[in-house]
All heavy atoms as TSV, in Angstrom:
chain	resi	resn	atom	element	x	y	z
A	1	MET	N	N	0.843	-1.166	0.000
A	1	MET	CA	C	0.000	0.000	0.000
A	1	MET	C	C	0.901	1.246	0.000
A	1	MET	O	O	1.809	1.355	0.798
A	1	MET	CB	C	-0.888	-0.001	1.235
A	1	MET	CG	C	-1.784	1.210	1.266
A	1	MET	SD	S	-2.707	1.451	2.794
A	1	MET	CE	C	-3.807	0.087	2.821
A	2	PRO	N	N	0.647	2.186	-0.915
A	2	PRO	CA	C	1.472	3.389	-0.969
A	2	PRO	C	C	1.236	4.295	0.238
A	2	PRO	O	O	0.156	4.322	0.818
A	2	PRO	CB	C	1.043	4.082	-2.251
A	2	PRO	CG	C	-0.215	3.432	-2.676
A	2	PRO	CD	C	-0.323	2.125	-1.973
A	3	THR	N	N	2.285	5.003	0.587
A	3	THR	CA	C	2.206	5.948	1.689
A	3	THR	C	C	1.989	7.343	1.133
A	3	THR	O	O	2.648	7.741	0.182
A	3	THR	CB	C	3.520	5.927	2.498
A	3	THR	OG1	O	3.740	4.605	2.952
A	3	THR	CG2	C	3.457	6.873	3.672
A	4	ILE	N	N	1.082	8.089	1.726
A	4	ILE	CA	C	0.830	9.457	1.293
A	4	ILE	C	C	1.837	10.361	1.989
A	4	ILE	O	O	2.013	10.292	3.204
A	4	ILE	CB	C	-0.607	9.886	1.623
A	4	ILE	CG1	C	-1.583	9.008	0.852
A	4	ILE	CG2	C	-0.820	11.352	1.301
A	4	ILE	CD1	C	-3.025	9.242	1.174
A	5	MET	N	N	2.514	11.191	1.188
A	5	MET	CA	C	3.545	12.073	1.698
A	5	MET	C	C	3.148	13.525	1.496
A	5	MET	O	O	2.532	13.847	0.483
A	5	MET	CB	C	4.816	11.824	0.878
A	5	MET	CG	C	6.012	11.544	1.692
A	5	MET	SD	S	7.386	11.265	0.603
A	5	MET	CE	C	7.278	9.516	0.436
A	6	PRO	N	N	3.486	14.391	2.430
A	6	PRO	CA	C	3.199	15.808	2.215
A	6	PRO	C	C	3.963	16.334	1.002
A	6	PRO	O	O	5.061	15.871	0.703
A	6	PRO	CB	C	3.691	16.488	3.484
A	6	PRO	CG	C	4.017	15.422	4.447
A	6	PRO	CD	C	4.113	14.134	3.699
A	7	LYS	N	N	3.372	17.306	0.302
A	7	LYS	CA	C	4.012	17.874	-0.890
A	7	LYS	C	C	5.391	18.432	-0.583
A	7	LYS	O	O	6.306	18.313	-1.378
A	7	LYS	CB	C	3.144	18.976	-1.505
A	7	LYS	CG	C	2.077	18.456	-2.392
A	7	LYS	CD	C	2.685	17.880	-3.630
A	7	LYS	CE	C	1.605	17.514	-4.616
A	7	LYS	NZ	N	2.114	16.841	-5.766
A	8	SER	N	N	5.559	19.056	0.576
A	8	SER	CA	C	6.861	19.638	0.905
A	8	SER	C	C	7.942	18.568	0.966
A	8	SER	O	O	9.083	18.808	0.572
A	8	SER	CB	C	6.791	20.404	2.226
A	8	SER	OG	O	6.402	19.541	3.276
A	9	GLU	N	N	7.596	17.388	1.423
A	9	GLU	CA	C	8.561	16.292	1.482
A	9	GLU	C	C	8.928	15.833	0.068
A	9	GLU	O	O	10.084	15.522	-0.209
A	9	GLU	CB	C	8.004	15.126	2.293
A	9	GLU	CG	C	8.936	13.947	2.400
A	9	GLU	CD	C	10.250	14.242	3.119
A	9	GLU	OE1	O	10.290	15.175	3.940
A	9	GLU	OE2	O	11.231	13.538	2.843
A	10	LEU	N	N	7.950	15.800	-0.826
A	10	LEU	CA	C	8.235	15.414	-2.206
A	10	LEU	C	C	9.180	16.421	-2.869
A	10	LEU	O	O	10.092	16.033	-3.597
A	10	LEU	CB	C	6.936	15.303	-3.005
A	10	LEU	CG	C	6.018	14.152	-2.623
A	10	LEU	CD1	C	4.716	14.244	-3.417
A	10	LEU	CD2	C	6.694	12.823	-2.863
A	11	VAL	N	N	8.973	17.697	-2.614
A	11	VAL	CA	C	9.845	18.724	-3.190
A	11	VAL	C	C	11.253	18.586	-2.616
A	11	VAL	O	O	12.242	18.697	-3.350
A	11	VAL	CB	C	9.268	20.138	-2.952
A	11	VAL	CG1	C	10.247	21.214	-3.394
A	11	VAL	CG2	C	7.949	20.293	-3.693
A	12	ARG	N	N	11.369	18.320	-1.314
A	12	ARG	CA	C	12.692	18.118	-0.712
A	12	ARG	C	C	13.402	16.929	-1.329
A	12	ARG	O	O	14.590	16.991	-1.635
A	12	ARG	CB	C	12.556	17.908	0.799
A	12	ARG	CG	C	12.641	19.183	1.565
A	12	ARG	CD	C	12.762	18.919	3.061
A	12	ARG	NE	N	11.649	19.650	3.636
A	12	ARG	CZ	C	10.645	19.132	4.316
A	12	ARG	NH1	N	10.608	17.869	4.588
A	12	ARG	NH2	N	9.679	19.877	4.755
A	13	ARG	N	N	12.678	15.856	-1.519
A	13	ARG	CA	C	13.286	14.660	-2.131
A	13	ARG	C	C	13.672	14.920	-3.583
A	13	ARG	O	O	14.708	14.454	-4.042
A	13	ARG	CB	C	12.339	13.477	-2.033
A	13	ARG	CG	C	12.229	12.946	-0.641
A	13	ARG	CD	C	11.382	11.711	-0.598
A	13	ARG	NE	N	11.299	11.214	0.768
A	13	ARG	CZ	C	10.848	10.019	1.070
A	13	ARG	NH1	N	10.414	9.207	0.130
A	13	ARG	NH2	N	10.802	9.632	2.323
A	14	ALA	N	N	12.841	15.654	-4.289
A	14	ALA	CA	C	13.159	15.991	-5.680
A	14	ALA	C	C	14.400	16.869	-5.740
A	14	ALA	O	O	15.256	16.700	-6.617
A	14	ALA	CB	C	11.973	16.693	-6.340
A	15	PHE	N	N	14.530	17.799	-4.808
A	15	PHE	CA	C	15.706	18.668	-4.758
A	15	PHE	C	C	16.966	17.846	-4.501
A	15	PHE	O	O	17.985	18.024	-5.172
A	15	PHE	CB	C	15.528	19.738	-3.676
A	15	PHE	CG	C	16.641	20.734	-3.640
A	15	PHE	CD1	C	16.705	21.743	-4.580
A	15	PHE	CD2	C	17.626	20.658	-2.677
A	15	PHE	CE1	C	17.738	22.664	-4.567
A	15	PHE	CE2	C	18.658	21.573	-2.646
A	15	PHE	CZ	C	18.720	22.580	-3.594
A	16	ALA	N	N	16.898	16.928	-3.553
A	16	ALA	CA	C	18.035	16.057	-3.260
A	16	ALA	C	C	18.381	15.199	-4.485
A	16	ALA	O	O	19.559	14.997	-4.803
A	16	ALA	CB	C	17.734	15.173	-2.057
A	17	TYR	N	N	17.359	14.715	-5.163
A	17	TYR	CA	C	17.566	13.922	-6.378
A	17	TYR	C	C	18.289	14.756	-7.443
A	17	TYR	O	O	19.228	14.282	-8.079
A	17	TYR	CB	C	16.211	13.436	-6.905
A	17	TYR	CG	C	16.271	12.770	-8.233
A	17	TYR	CD1	C	16.706	11.454	-8.357
A	17	TYR	CD2	C	15.920	13.448	-9.397
A	17	TYR	CE1	C	16.769	10.836	-9.591
A	17	TYR	CE2	C	15.980	12.842	-10.636
A	17	TYR	CZ	C	16.407	11.531	-10.726
A	17	TYR	OH	O	16.481	10.934	-11.959
A	18	LEU	N	N	17.861	16.012	-7.617
A	18	LEU	CA	C	18.509	16.888	-8.594
A	18	LEU	C	C	19.967	17.117	-8.251
A	18	LEU	O	O	20.834	17.075	-9.130
A	18	LEU	CB	C	17.794	18.237	-8.668
A	18	LEU	CG	C	16.544	18.294	-9.507
A	18	LEU	CD1	C	15.877	19.652	-9.350
A	18	LEU	CD2	C	16.861	18.043	-10.962
A	19	GLN	N	N	20.260	17.362	-7.001
A	19	GLN	CA	C	21.643	17.572	-6.593
A	19	GLN	C	C	22.499	16.344	-6.903
A	19	GLN	O	O	23.609	16.462	-7.417
A	19	GLN	CB	C	21.721	17.891	-5.102
A	19	GLN	CG	C	21.222	19.264	-4.757
A	19	GLN	CD	C	21.313	19.525	-3.277
A	19	GLN	OE1	O	20.929	18.681	-2.464
A	19	GLN	NE2	N	21.815	20.701	-2.930
A	20	GLU	N	N	21.973	15.183	-6.589
A	20	GLU	CA	C	22.698	13.939	-6.832
A	20	GLU	C	C	22.929	13.712	-8.331
A	20	GLU	O	O	24.031	13.375	-8.762
A	20	GLU	CB	C	21.923	12.770	-6.239
A	20	GLU	CG	C	22.583	11.433	-6.447
A	20	GLU	CD	C	21.745	10.289	-5.895
A	20	GLU	OE1	O	20.941	10.523	-4.965
A	20	GLU	OE2	O	21.890	9.175	-6.413
A	21	GLN	N	N	21.874	13.915	-9.126
A	21	GLN	CA	C	21.988	13.691	-10.565
A	21	GLN	C	C	22.925	14.689	-11.237
A	21	GLN	O	O	23.610	14.341	-12.195
A	21	GLN	CB	C	20.608	13.734	-11.220
A	21	GLN	CG	C	19.718	12.575	-10.834
A	21	GLN	CD	C	20.349	11.230	-11.158
A	21	GLN	OE1	O	20.816	10.989	-12.270
A	21	GLN	NE2	N	20.403	10.366	-10.174
A	22	ARG	N	N	22.974	15.921	-10.747
A	22	ARG	CA	C	23.893	16.922	-11.314
A	22	ARG	C	C	25.344	16.507	-11.084
A	22	ARG	O	O	26.211	16.750	-11.910
A	22	ARG	CB	C	23.649	18.302	-10.709
A	22	ARG	CG	C	22.360	18.943	-11.135
A	22	ARG	CD	C	22.323	19.266	-12.592
A	22	ARG	NE	N	23.037	20.503	-12.836
A	22	ARG	CZ	C	23.122	21.101	-13.998
A	22	ARG	NH1	N	22.518	20.579	-15.042
A	22	ARG	NH2	N	23.788	22.204	-14.148
A	23	LYS	N	N	25.617	15.840	-9.952
A	23	LYS	CA	C	26.967	15.353	-9.673
A	23	LYS	C	C	27.297	14.147	-10.542
A	23	LYS	O	O	28.406	14.015	-11.033
A	23	LYS	CB	C	27.118	14.992	-8.206
A	23	LYS	CG	C	27.128	16.202	-7.298
A	23	LYS	CD	C	27.203	15.792	-5.852
A	23	LYS	CE	C	27.077	17.028	-4.970
A	23	LYS	NZ	N	26.959	16.675	-3.560
A	24	LEU	N	N	26.320	13.267	-10.720
A	24	LEU	CA	C	26.539	12.047	-11.494
A	24	LEU	C	C	26.551	12.307	-13.004
A	24	LEU	O	O	27.248	11.614	-13.740
A	24	LEU	CB	C	25.458	11.014	-11.179
A	24	LEU	CG	C	25.438	10.468	-9.757
A	24	LEU	CD1	C	24.221	9.573	-9.545
A	24	LEU	CD2	C	26.719	9.695	-9.465
A	25	GLN	N	N	25.755	13.277	-13.463
A	25	GLN	CA	C	25.618	13.562	-14.892
A	25	GLN	C	C	25.738	15.068	-15.141
A	25	GLN	O	O	24.758	15.725	-15.490
A	25	GLN	CB	C	24.249	13.088	-15.383
A	25	GLN	CG	C	23.972	11.630	-15.139
A	25	GLN	CD	C	22.559	11.268	-15.544
A	25	GLN	OE1	O	22.065	11.699	-16.574
A	25	GLN	NE2	N	21.901	10.470	-14.729
A	26	PRO	N	N	26.931	15.629	-14.967
A	26	PRO	CA	C	27.075	17.087	-15.090
A	26	PRO	C	C	26.760	17.633	-16.484
A	26	PRO	O	O	26.396	18.804	-16.615
A	26	PRO	CB	C	28.528	17.347	-14.706
A	26	PRO	CG	C	29.207	16.041	-14.801
A	26	PRO	CD	C	28.177	14.977	-14.635
A	27	ALA	N	N	26.857	16.819	-17.504
A	27	ALA	CA	C	26.609	17.289	-18.867
A	27	ALA	C	C	25.115	17.342	-19.205
A	27	ALA	O	O	24.722	17.991	-20.171
A	27	ALA	CB	C	27.324	16.388	-19.863
A	28	ARG	N	N	24.300	16.698	-18.415
A	28	ARG	CA	C	22.861	16.650	-18.687
A	28	ARG	C	C	22.222	17.997	-18.367
A	28	ARG	O	O	22.550	18.635	-17.374
A	28	ARG	CB	C	22.222	15.555	-17.844
A	28	ARG	CG	C	20.836	15.220	-18.274
A	28	ARG	CD	C	20.420	13.903	-17.733
A	28	ARG	NE	N	18.992	13.748	-17.977
A	28	ARG	CZ	C	18.226	12.925	-17.318
A	28	ARG	NH1	N	18.728	12.159	-16.380
A	28	ARG	NH2	N	16.948	12.845	-17.590
A	29	SER	N	N	21.294	18.422	-19.192
A	29	SER	CA	C	20.677	19.740	-19.010
A	29	SER	C	C	19.791	19.768	-17.766
A	29	SER	O	O	19.166	18.766	-17.399
A	29	SER	CB	C	19.856	20.121	-20.237
A	29	SER	OG	O	18.679	19.357	-20.295
A	30	LEU	N	N	19.739	20.934	-17.154
A	30	LEU	CA	C	18.914	21.106	-15.961
A	30	LEU	C	C	17.441	20.905	-16.295
A	30	LEU	O	O	16.711	20.290	-15.528
A	30	LEU	CB	C	19.145	22.491	-15.356
A	30	LEU	CG	C	18.321	22.823	-14.122
A	30	LEU	CD1	C	18.576	21.822	-13.002
A	30	LEU	CD2	C	18.605	24.238	-13.662
A	31	SER	N	N	17.009	21.393	-17.444
A	31	SER	CA	C	15.589	21.241	-17.798
A	31	SER	C	C	15.204	19.775	-17.942
A	31	SER	O	O	14.110	19.370	-17.540
A	31	SER	CB	C	15.259	22.019	-19.065
A	31	SER	OG	O	15.992	21.531	-20.153
A	32	SER	N	N	16.100	18.971	-18.474
A	32	SER	CA	C	15.840	17.541	-18.604
A	32	SER	C	C	15.725	16.884	-17.230
A	32	SER	O	O	14.833	16.073	-16.984
A	32	SER	CB	C	16.960	16.887	-19.412
A	32	SER	OG	O	16.868	15.496	-19.375
A	33	LEU	N	N	16.626	17.258	-16.331
A	33	LEU	CA	C	16.582	16.709	-14.981
A	33	LEU	C	C	15.336	17.173	-14.229
A	33	LEU	O	O	14.739	16.407	-13.479
A	33	LEU	CB	C	17.837	17.108	-14.205
A	33	LEU	CG	C	19.123	16.405	-14.626
A	33	LEU	CD1	C	20.322	17.034	-13.928
A	33	LEU	CD2	C	19.048	14.924	-14.333
A	34	LEU	N	N	14.950	18.424	-14.430
A	34	LEU	CA	C	13.746	18.941	-13.783
A	34	LEU	C	C	12.500	18.204	-14.270
A	34	LEU	O	O	11.613	17.873	-13.480
A	34	LEU	CB	C	13.607	20.442	-14.030
A	34	LEU	CG	C	14.536	21.330	-13.219
A	34	LEU	CD1	C	14.580	22.726	-13.802
A	34	LEU	CD2	C	14.118	21.356	-11.765
A	35	ASP	N	N	12.439	17.939	-15.576
A	35	ASP	CA	C	11.309	17.182	-16.124
A	35	ASP	C	C	11.245	15.788	-15.513
A	35	ASP	O	O	10.171	15.313	-15.124
A	35	ASP	CB	C	11.411	17.067	-17.644
A	35	ASP	CG	C	11.106	18.364	-18.355
A	35	ASP	OD1	O	10.520	19.275	-17.726
A	35	ASP	OD2	O	11.470	18.481	-19.553
A	36	GLU	N	N	12.395	15.138	-15.428
A	36	GLU	CA	C	12.436	13.796	-14.868
A	36	GLU	C	C	12.045	13.801	-13.389
A	36	GLU	O	O	11.271	12.955	-12.939
A	36	GLU	CB	C	13.830	13.192	-15.019
A	36	GLU	CG	C	13.908	11.777	-14.528
A	36	GLU	CD	C	15.273	11.160	-14.730
A	36	GLU	OE1	O	15.963	11.527	-15.703
A	36	GLU	OE2	O	15.647	10.322	-13.897
A	37	ALA	N	N	12.547	14.771	-12.636
A	37	ALA	CA	C	12.213	14.863	-11.213
A	37	ALA	C	C	10.720	15.134	-11.035
A	37	ALA	O	O	10.097	14.578	-10.129
A	37	ALA	CB	C	13.037	15.966	-10.550
A	38	GLY	N	N	10.156	15.966	-11.895
A	38	GLY	CA	C	8.728	16.256	-11.816
A	38	GLY	C	C	7.885	15.018	-12.004
A	38	GLY	O	O	6.897	14.808	-11.289
A	39	MET	N	N	8.282	14.186	-12.962
A	39	MET	CA	C	7.543	12.939	-13.196
A	39	MET	C	C	7.791	11.928	-12.081
A	39	MET	O	O	6.864	11.280	-11.605
A	39	MET	CB	C	7.935	12.343	-14.539
A	39	MET	CG	C	7.380	13.113	-15.714
A	39	MET	SD	S	7.733	12.344	-17.294
A	39	MET	CE	C	9.480	12.651	-17.467
A	40	ARG	N	N	9.035	11.795	-11.686
A	40	ARG	CA	C	9.407	10.804	-10.677
A	40	ARG	C	C	8.730	11.073	-9.334
A	40	ARG	O	O	8.312	10.140	-8.645
A	40	ARG	CB	C	10.920	10.811	-10.504
A	40	ARG	CG	C	11.449	9.843	-9.475
A	40	ARG	CD	C	12.960	9.928	-9.421
A	40	ARG	NE	N	13.524	9.295	-10.579
A	40	ARG	CZ	C	14.173	8.126	-10.548
A	40	ARG	NH1	N	14.351	7.512	-9.412
A	40	ARG	NH2	N	14.652	7.611	-11.652
A	41	PHE	N	N	8.642	12.352	-8.955
A	41	PHE	CA	C	8.090	12.702	-7.653
A	41	PHE	C	C	6.668	13.253	-7.743
A	41	PHE	O	O	6.149	13.772	-6.764
A	41	PHE	CB	C	9.019	13.693	-6.944
A	41	PHE	CG	C	10.349	13.081	-6.618
A	41	PHE	CD1	C	11.430	13.252	-7.455
A	41	PHE	CD2	C	10.498	12.294	-5.490
A	41	PHE	CE1	C	12.653	12.668	-7.166
A	41	PHE	CE2	C	11.712	11.701	-5.190
A	41	PHE	CZ	C	12.792	11.883	-6.035
A	42	ASN	N	N	6.053	13.152	-8.913
A	42	ASN	CA	C	4.663	13.551	-9.125
A	42	ASN	C	C	4.401	14.988	-8.655
A	42	ASN	O	O	3.476	15.251	-7.891
A	42	ASN	CB	C	3.724	12.568	-8.418
A	42	ASN	CG	C	2.302	12.695	-8.903
A	42	ASN	OD1	O	2.060	13.106	-10.037
A	42	ASN	ND2	N	1.360	12.355	-8.042
A	43	LEU	N	N	5.243	15.913	-9.132
A	43	LEU	CA	C	5.130	17.306	-8.737
A	43	LEU	C	C	4.118	18.031	-9.608
A	43	LEU	O	O	3.995	17.743	-10.795
A	43	LEU	CB	C	6.492	18.006	-8.862
A	43	LEU	CG	C	7.632	17.417	-8.035
A	43	LEU	CD1	C	8.909	18.180	-8.330
A	43	LEU	CD2	C	7.314	17.437	-6.559
A	44	THR	N	N	3.427	18.973	-9.024
A	44	THR	CA	C	2.521	19.823	-9.787
A	44	THR	C	C	3.380	20.836	-10.555
A	44	THR	O	O	4.554	21.049	-10.221
A	44	THR	CB	C	1.562	20.590	-8.860
A	44	THR	OG1	O	2.320	21.508	-8.074
A	44	THR	CG2	C	0.766	19.652	-7.980
A	45	PRO	N	N	2.826	21.482	-11.568
A	45	PRO	CA	C	3.591	22.509	-12.280
A	45	PRO	C	C	4.099	23.627	-11.356
A	45	PRO	O	O	5.224	24.107	-11.508
A	45	PRO	CB	C	2.603	23.049	-13.308
A	45	PRO	CG	C	1.681	21.909	-13.564
A	45	PRO	CD	C	1.544	21.212	-12.229
A	46	VAL	N	N	3.303	23.988	-10.373
A	46	VAL	CA	C	3.721	25.020	-9.416
A	46	VAL	C	C	4.902	24.524	-8.582
A	46	VAL	O	O	5.876	25.258	-8.361
A	46	VAL	CB	C	2.535	25.425	-8.502
A	46	VAL	CG1	C	2.986	26.353	-7.396
A	46	VAL	CG2	C	1.433	26.053	-9.325
A	47	ASP	N	N	4.843	23.268	-8.129
A	47	ASP	CA	C	5.949	22.689	-7.368
A	47	ASP	C	C	7.206	22.606	-8.222
A	47	ASP	O	O	8.313	22.871	-7.744
A	47	ASP	CB	C	5.592	21.291	-6.860
A	47	ASP	CG	C	4.534	21.300	-5.783
A	47	ASP	OD1	O	4.412	22.323	-5.084
A	47	ASP	OD2	O	3.838	20.277	-5.650
A	48	ALA	N	N	7.049	22.235	-9.485
A	48	ALA	CA	C	8.205	22.115	-10.390
A	48	ALA	C	C	8.855	23.480	-10.615
A	48	ALA	O	O	10.087	23.587	-10.629
A	48	ALA	CB	C	7.770	21.498	-11.714
A	49	GLU	N	N	8.045	24.521	-10.755
A	49	GLU	CA	C	8.598	25.870	-10.926
A	49	GLU	C	C	9.325	26.323	-9.667
A	49	GLU	O	O	10.397	26.923	-9.747
A	49	GLU	CB	C	7.490	26.861	-11.268
A	49	GLU	CG	C	6.969	26.720	-12.672
A	49	GLU	CD	C	5.825	27.671	-12.959
A	49	GLU	OE1	O	5.757	28.748	-12.310
A	49	GLU	OE2	O	5.018	27.352	-13.834
A	50	ALA	N	N	8.760	26.038	-8.515
A	50	ALA	CA	C	9.411	26.396	-7.256
A	50	ALA	C	C	10.731	25.647	-7.111
A	50	ALA	O	O	11.736	26.220	-6.673
A	50	ALA	CB	C	8.492	26.084	-6.083
A	51	LEU	N	N	10.746	24.386	-7.488
A	51	LEU	CA	C	11.962	23.591	-7.432
A	51	LEU	C	C	13.024	24.177	-8.354
A	51	LEU	O	O	14.195	24.275	-7.986
A	51	LEU	CB	C	11.648	22.141	-7.812
A	51	LEU	CG	C	12.802	21.162	-7.770
A	51	LEU	CD1	C	13.351	21.034	-6.365
A	51	LEU	CD2	C	12.346	19.797	-8.272
A	52	GLU	N	N	12.621	24.578	-9.549
A	52	GLU	CA	C	13.574	25.171	-10.487
A	52	GLU	C	C	14.159	26.470	-9.922
A	52	GLU	O	O	15.366	26.684	-9.978
A	52	GLU	CB	C	12.898	25.446	-11.824
A	52	GLU	CG	C	13.851	26.053	-12.843
A	52	GLU	CD	C	13.209	26.264	-14.189
A	52	GLU	OE1	O	11.982	26.086	-14.328
A	52	GLU	OE2	O	13.952	26.612	-15.117
A	53	ARG	N	N	13.308	27.328	-9.376
A	53	ARG	CA	C	13.795	28.580	-8.787
A	53	ARG	C	C	14.753	28.298	-7.631
A	53	ARG	O	O	15.807	28.921	-7.509
A	53	ARG	CB	C	12.629	29.434	-8.292
A	53	ARG	CG	C	11.901	30.164	-9.381
A	53	ARG	CD	C	10.972	31.237	-8.830
A	53	ARG	NE	N	10.071	30.753	-7.786
A	53	ARG	CZ	C	8.889	30.196	-8.010
A	53	ARG	NH1	N	8.449	30.022	-9.241
A	53	ARG	NH2	N	8.127	29.803	-7.004
A	54	LEU	N	N	14.404	27.341	-6.786
A	54	LEU	CA	C	15.250	26.973	-5.657
A	54	LEU	C	C	16.594	26.447	-6.136
A	54	LEU	O	O	17.646	26.843	-5.624
A	54	LEU	CB	C	14.537	25.914	-4.806
A	54	LEU	CG	C	15.255	25.411	-3.578
A	54	LEU	CD1	C	15.473	26.543	-2.585
A	54	LEU	CD2	C	14.472	24.281	-2.935
A	55	PHE	N	N	16.570	25.585	-7.132
A	55	PHE	CA	C	17.809	24.996	-7.632
A	55	PHE	C	C	18.687	26.050	-8.297
A	55	PHE	O	O	19.893	26.077	-8.089
A	55	PHE	CB	C	17.504	23.852	-8.601
A	55	PHE	CG	C	18.684	22.970	-8.818
A	55	PHE	CD1	C	19.002	21.986	-7.903
A	55	PHE	CD2	C	19.497	23.133	-9.924
A	55	PHE	CE1	C	20.098	21.167	-8.094
A	55	PHE	CE2	C	20.594	22.318	-10.126
A	55	PHE	CZ	C	20.899	21.341	-9.215
A	56	ARG	N	N	18.101	26.928	-9.080
A	56	ARG	CA	C	18.877	27.978	-9.749
A	56	ARG	C	C	19.454	28.976	-8.741
A	56	ARG	O	O	20.572	29.433	-8.896
A	56	ARG	CB	C	18.040	28.690	-10.797
A	56	ARG	CG	C	17.748	27.818	-12.011
A	56	ARG	CD	C	17.063	28.591	-13.110
A	56	ARG	NE	N	16.584	27.732	-14.158
A	56	ARG	CZ	C	17.339	27.254	-15.157
A	56	ARG	NH1	N	18.600	27.556	-15.232
A	56	ARG	NH2	N	16.799	26.473	-16.080
A	57	SER	N	N	18.700	29.306	-7.697
A	57	SER	CA	C	19.217	30.236	-6.697
A	57	SER	C	C	20.363	29.602	-5.916
A	57	SER	O	O	21.318	30.282	-5.554
A	57	SER	CB	C	18.116	30.700	-5.745
A	57	SER	OG	O	17.686	29.653	-4.925
A	58	GLU	N	N	20.287	28.286	-5.677
A	58	GLU	CA	C	21.384	27.602	-4.989
A	58	GLU	C	C	22.635	27.589	-5.854
A	58	GLU	O	O	23.738	27.758	-5.355
A	58	GLU	CB	C	21.003	26.180	-4.609
A	58	GLU	CG	C	22.093	25.539	-3.760
A	58	GLU	CD	C	22.104	24.051	-3.796
A	58	GLU	OE1	O	22.238	23.474	-4.898
A	58	GLU	OE2	O	22.008	23.456	-2.722
A	59	GLN	N	N	22.469	27.405	-7.160
A	59	GLN	CA	C	23.617	27.384	-8.060
A	59	GLN	C	C	24.320	28.750	-8.091
A	59	GLN	O	O	25.526	28.814	-8.193
A	59	GLN	CB	C	23.181	27.013	-9.472
A	59	GLN	CG	C	22.922	25.548	-9.647
A	59	GLN	CD	C	22.602	25.207	-11.084
A	59	GLN	OE1	O	21.930	25.946	-11.781
A	59	GLN	NE2	N	23.083	24.074	-11.521
A	60	LYS	N	N	23.554	29.820	-7.981
A	60	LYS	CA	C	24.148	31.162	-7.980
A	60	LYS	C	C	24.995	31.387	-6.736
A	60	LYS	O	O	25.958	32.133	-6.773
A	60	LYS	CB	C	23.057	32.234	-8.067
A	60	LYS	CG	C	22.410	32.303	-9.416
A	60	LYS	CD	C	21.333	33.366	-9.444
A	60	LYS	CE	C	20.608	33.356	-10.769
A	60	LYS	NZ	N	19.530	34.348	-10.795
A	61	LEU	N	N	24.630	30.737	-5.633
A	61	LEU	CA	C	25.375	30.897	-4.384
A	61	LEU	C	C	26.708	30.165	-4.429
A	61	LEU	O	O	27.622	30.533	-3.707
A	61	LEU	CB	C	24.547	30.404	-3.201
A	61	LEU	CG	C	23.269	31.185	-2.914
A	61	LEU	CD1	C	22.499	30.503	-1.784
A	61	LEU	CD2	C	23.583	32.613	-2.550
A	62	ASP	N	N	26.812	29.127	-5.241
A	62	ASP	CA	C	28.057	28.342	-5.320
A	62	ASP	C	C	29.147	29.048	-6.055
A	62	ASP	O	O	29.285	29.915	-6.619
A	62	ASP	CB	C	27.814	26.989	-5.994
A	62	ASP	CG	C	26.994	26.064	-5.109
A	62	ASP	OD1	O	26.980	26.291	-3.887
A	62	ASP	OD2	O	26.388	25.145	-5.656
């Protein structure tokens, strides 16, 4: 039986997934990874946009 998870937890897991995949596949485009994370973690379009903004702002800090 699947477990229901809060949306914030899904976004956190998607963010961690993106960080991991960027290290493993640095040549892969961010948009491709964002699309995959959105499907994998069943994110809404609003959640996916927030994730993209969060990821891009983190990259600027590095």
